[in-house]
N, C-alpha and C positions, 0 to 999 in steps of 0.2 A: 183786285184782288183783296179780297178779307181774310190775314191770317189766321184770324180766330175761330173761321169758323171749320167745323170736323175736327177739335185735336183729339189723337187716337186714334184717328179715322181717316179715311178719305171720300174727298166732296166731289158727288157728283149731279154734274146740272142738269135739270130739266127743266122744260120750258116755265118761264116765268119763275123759276126757280131755284131749288138744289135738296139733295140730301144728303146725311152722311151717310156712311157706311164703316163701322164701327172693327176697331180691329181687336182679336179677341182678348178676351176676362174686359171689357170694356161695355159700359150699352148707352144709348143715347140720356139726353139729359132734359127733362118736361119741357125744355123751347125746342127739343129735339133741333138745334143747333152745333151741340160736342157731345165728344163720347167723355163719359166719368169711368172712375173704375170700378168693375162690380166685387164687390167684399161678398167673397167664396167662401169665407169662414163664416160671415153673419149670417148667411143664405143657408148653409147646411152645418150648423155646430159639427157633426160627428164624419165632418167631409175627410178628418183621418185618418178617424178611427183610433188606432193603440197611439195615440201621439198629439201633440195640440200645433194645429193649424195657425198659422202664420199667413197675415193677406198681404201681398207685394201689389206692385203697380201691373196690372195686367195681369194676375195672375198672383198664388198662393203659395206656401211652402208647406209642408210637415216638419215639424221635430218631435222624432218618433221617443218612444219609452226604450231606454233601458228592453234589449230582447227583440227587437222592430228595426226597422230598417225600411224607409220609403222607395217607392217601386221607382222602376225604370220607366222614359220617356212617359206616354201619359200618364200610369197608374201611379199616382203620387201617394196615394194613401198607404200607411203603413204597416206594414206586414210581416208576419214571425219570420225571424231567421232560426233556422236550424243548422242549433252550434255542432250536432253531432255529426253532422253532413258535412260541414265549412270545415271542423278539426278533427280530424279522426281522430288524434290524442287525447283527446275528451276522454275522461274516464278508464285511464288507461289499469288495469288488473280487472276492470268490470266491464257492465254492458251501459253505454248512453243511450238514455232515454229524450225524446225531445218532446219539449212541452210548451204550452203556448206562452211565449214570451222569455221561455226560459231553459233549462235543460235537466236533467237529475241522470245521477250514477247509480245504477243500480251494481252493486258489491256481493259476488258470491260470500259462501259460510267462511270466514274465518278472518273477514275481511272489515274496515272499515271505513266512509267516507273521511279522504282529508278535509283541516279547518275549512279551506276554501273550496270547497265544493266538487272538486272538479278532477278529483282520483279516486281509487281504492287502496289504501296501505294495506299491508298485514296488518294483523293482530298477532302481538307476540304473549300467548297465550302462558307462556315461562311466568312472563313479569307479572302478570295479571293477579295469579295465587302459586304461594308455597305449600299448597294442599294436594297441585297434581301431582301424577307419579311417587306416590308415596311407597318407600323401599326400592328406589329409582332414582334416575337423573331425567328431567324435563329437557327434550331438544325439541328447539322451535324449527317450524319448516311453513313457506308459503301456503299461509292459506290453512295451517292445522299445526298439530303440534305430535308429536311420540315420544313414549319412554323406552330410556336405556338403562334396564332394570341391571341390581347389584345380583352378585353371584347369591346366588342359591333361590332365585324367583325370577319367572320370565313373562315376559309380556301378553298378555289379552289378543283375541285373533285381530280386534280393532288398534291396537298397540299403542292404547290411550291407558291403561293403567300395568300394573305388576301384580304379581298374584304369587304365592308357595309356589315352589317344584318338590314335590312328592319324592326325594330321593331313593328312599324303601320302595315303591314301584317298581324302581329299573332295576335291575338285576339286585334284588334288596339291600342297593346302595353299597354294594362291595364288603356288608358283612358276613364274617363267614356264621354266625349265629343269628341274634337276634336285631332289626335295625326300627329305631324309633323314628317317625319324622320329628320338626319344630317346624315355628315358624322362621324361614329361612337357613335351616339347616337342616340337622340330624343325627343320630348317634349312634354308635355298635354297642352292644352287650354283653355278655356269656352267660353259662346256665349257672347256676349256685358249683361253686367250686374250681369254677377256671377263671381267670383273669384278659383281662384286655393287652395286646401288645403293643409294643412301641409303636408300631404302623395304626394303632385306632383301630381296627378291620378285624385281626386276627387275633381268636383266643388257645390260650395255652393254661396248663394245667396247675391248678395250685399245687405245692406241695407241705399240706396242712403241718405235717411230721417236722420238715424243717425249720417254717416257719412258729413254730407252737412248740418245741421240743417234751413243755411239760401238760401237752394237750391230753394225754393218754393219766394222767398219774393215778399211778398205781397199776399201770400196764403198758406193752411196747406197741405204737402208732405204726400202722403199716396204709403207706402210699398206695389210692387207688383211683383211677380215673374219674376225677370231678367229685372224688372225697376221701373217705381214708375210714380205716377199724382199729377198734384198740382190741387187743389179744391180752386179756387182762391177768395178773399172776395170781399164785394162790394166794384165798384169802380175801380176793376182788370178786365180782361178778361184771360183766358185761349189760350194760343198757339196753333195753329194747333197741334202738337204733344204732347201738355196736361203735356210740360216738365216747361213751363216758365208761369209766373202771369203776362201780359201786363198790365202798366195804359188805365185807358180808360179817353180821353180826352173829359170831356162832354163838356167846351167851343166851340172844333167844331162840337164833335157829334151834337149839341142842342145852334146854334148862340145867340137865344132867350132868353138862359136861366135866365140870371142876368136881361132883359127886361130894366130897368132903370138904370144899372150900364153897368160898366167893367167883363167880365166873365176872373177869374185867371186860368190855370187851377194847383194841387196841385199833386201829388202821393197819389193815391186810391181817390183822389176828387178832388172840385173846391173850389175858393171863389169868391164874389161877391163885389164889389166894387163898393158899391152905391152911385148915385150922389146926390148934396146937394138937403135936404130932403126927400130924401128917405132910406129906411131902410132895412132889412131882416129881417122878422118876424116870429116866433117860428113855425116850423111848415111849411115853403114855404120854396122856393127853390130862388125865385127873389127878386127884388127892391121893396118896395109899397110903395109908400109916405104917409106920416103923419103931421097933419097938426101943425104948431107951433114950429117943430123940424127940424130945416134945419141941417140936419149930415146926414153921410152912416156906414150901417153896413157889417160888415163881413158876413159868414155864418156862419150855427150853429156850423161849426166846428172849428170856430175861433174867437179870441178876438171883440168883437163890436169895431168899433174905432168912439168917436162922436166926431162935431164939434164946 
């Protein structure tokens, strides 16, 4: 028996000769006496597809690229791995989409892909910008944020901003009279002649007569709701608004009031400076002559000056 016949195969005797039947992965050499290895990788360079073909005695192996694996049984070429199906925990917080040789995480709004690309992480918008939630506090939530607004402000419908509350549109802000809205607040005010009470809501009348005793100089002050009036003494007259007493200039009003003398206006009255030989008699207002008394007198409101 010749042992070197039909290596890697089986020898089959024929009349006057023999024939080799080679194992899988082998082929007859040129002498048809032995079986030699078939280099499948050289014959079919793309045999493994997404991988590198490595020839082995009577066979071959596929060394697959990342994201691929060799098939089972006779399917040795490299096939895509469906990472999403194999690992349901991939892309937590988002959707896993299988791609050729890999996978991709599709993250919802308010999320970002982790550095290793295997998950979706919440974005903390409050840390990204200090301009969010002006007039309020930014509160981070999964996939979004919302504003907790300061006093005097309210959230918009989407809760992403704070806007001023117009308190004056809500029962006049509790103000008895006037309500003035301002950014984040409001203020009550009263009609002229009224003052705001300590509760900063109610109004009370100002007693101008008590606050300013001399307000009606030349008259008597009478307080009225929201204002006051001056009742003027003799020698004074009220202004049109009755809030002031004005001196009456008797000298201008009646040029002949002193007759034989000169008239000097005074606050609330007047004085007659009589010519020589004239004086002011009690109960009269002008200068009248008196025999043997060359002098002049002042009005009854002042001391007499004799010459």
